[in-house]
C-alpha positions, 0 to 999 in steps of 0.5 A: 283375764280379770283385772288385766288389760292385754296388750294384744295377741302374742305373735311370735317375730322371726325364728332364728335358726343358728348352730350352736358354736358355728363360727362366723354365723349371724342371726337373721330375722325372717318372719315379722311381728310382736305383740301388737301394742295397747290403745294409745294412752292406755295403761297396764294396769297393776294386778295381784300375783298369781291372778288366774287366767280363764283358761290357764296353761300350766307347762306340761312336766318334763317325761323321766326319759326325755328332755322338759318341754319348749315353753314359750309366752302365750296371752297378753303381758300383765303388770305385777307392780310399778314405781320401780326404780332402775330395778336391776335384780328379781329374787323370788323366794322358794317359801313365797314373796319376790324381792328386787334391787334398785340399782341407784337407791340401794333398796331391796324391795319387797313385792307384795301380793297386792302389787304394792311395794314396800322397802325391805332394806337399805344396802349400807355401803352402796355407792351407784356411779354409771352402771354400777350400784346395787345389782344381782341378789340370790338366795340361799336357804337355811341349812338348819344351823346358819341362817336363810341369807339373801346375797347382794352384789354391789359397787362400794366406794373402792370395789365390787363386793358381795355380802350376805345378810340374813332373811328375816321375817315372812312375806308381807314382812321381809326384812335384812340384816347386818351384812357380812363380807363374802368377797372384795375386791372386784374391781369397779368402774362407771361400766362392765361391772358384771354383777349377776350372782346364783347358786348353781346345783353343785351349791356354790356361788357364782358372780359375773364380773365385767372387765370394768374397763381393763380389757386385758384383765379379762385374759388373766386367770388371776385377776377377778375382772372379766370373769365368771367366779365360783365360790363358797358360800362363805366366799372362799375359793370353790374346791376344783376350781380350774386355777385354784383361785376363783376363775371358773372362765375367763376372756369375758367382756361383760356378762349379767346374765347365769342360768342353768340347764336340765342337764346342769350345764351353765349358760350365760349372757354377755355384753360386746362392744360394738358388734356381736352380744353372746351367749355362751355355754360355759365350760371349766376353764375355757377362754371366751377371747375378749378382747382378742376376738368378739362373737364368733371367730372360729379361732381354736384358742377360744370358746366361740358363743352357741348364739350372737346378735348384734348390739342394737337387738340384745345388749342382754343382762338377765338369763333364765332357764323354764322347762327346755327355753332359755329366756334372754332379757334384751336392753338396747334390743327392748324385747325378750328372746327365748332360745330354744332347746336348751338340752334336747340337741340340734340347732337353737332356735331363737325367736324375739317377743315384745319388741318396743312395746314394754322398752328396756329389759334388765331381768326375767325369772321363773314365776309361779303358776306357769308364768315368766317375770321380767322387769323393765329398767327405763328409768336407769338414765338410758331408757325413755320412762312411760308412766308407772316405770319401771314395772314388774310384768309377768306373761303366761308360758305354754308348751311348744 
């Protein structure tokens, strides 16, 4: 690729097959391999977003009568930008431009076309500490009356909260206006703060909250802890919520990934405690078991995860669905997981990519022109930073 150094020929790691929601099934790796390491001392230089490949592969469009294609990484990883500080959320704006939240600085950073960075805004009221700080970002376009908004989930002095800020300017000069409260009073702690937010296909805002160290609160539908929350863009409980409050699903420990598939079904990634991390298919009003159970327990009172991993293999955070493939960013596991098919039925196949090559991975999202973008998280106090960390990466996707 022009102006880019590949990390080596991408080799898929072990493909793991697991039936969705099967009790007590563990994932075993049966093949080995990953993206080959770069030569000692080499760097992945920053290249402008959108730099074309010599032989670009555009994902095939879905056929009207079938599911979208399963897409997988192909070729080498490139660096889009570097020098980020404990980045947490990637927000790609539909009109062009990319914003990244930095947990500990409270900055919303704009990634420019040449890969350089500028601070678009510093969110007031953020009080970083432990796993808390400026966390998830989401976008809502203008409806013709209200402006376009950037929503942010962050840890304040006494709680976790969601605010929205008018988006000003254009790519290269974005800014954010004064924050407006959307939802306050989500319990905070030094860990288990959740923090992912996203608008669903129904137009409502969803948010993940951790148990904030109060395990039993996850089983209380009336608490804001240990939940997936659903609300109107203005912050009221969404119509149709199962308990008449903000709770959409409960029994969660620390979910940090949200994504919808082509059928409109919601998936979530969740940190386990000592044994099992989870990928869950979320349904209205369902109980996912924490703290009574962890992982696939086969207990009829709870919904089992669709897949589970050991905490050393995953510690999952961001989640994205591109085509019919789920992509999961793993922190402790230091890898990117692909899981497919999301909608076509049959057993799910999970494969790890780039294991140990890029460090801790925090978030992942669809990029432009058939790319997948994901972000490192080695400067959050738990990683081993390399020169230039943290970095925003991209890799091209191709049909399987």
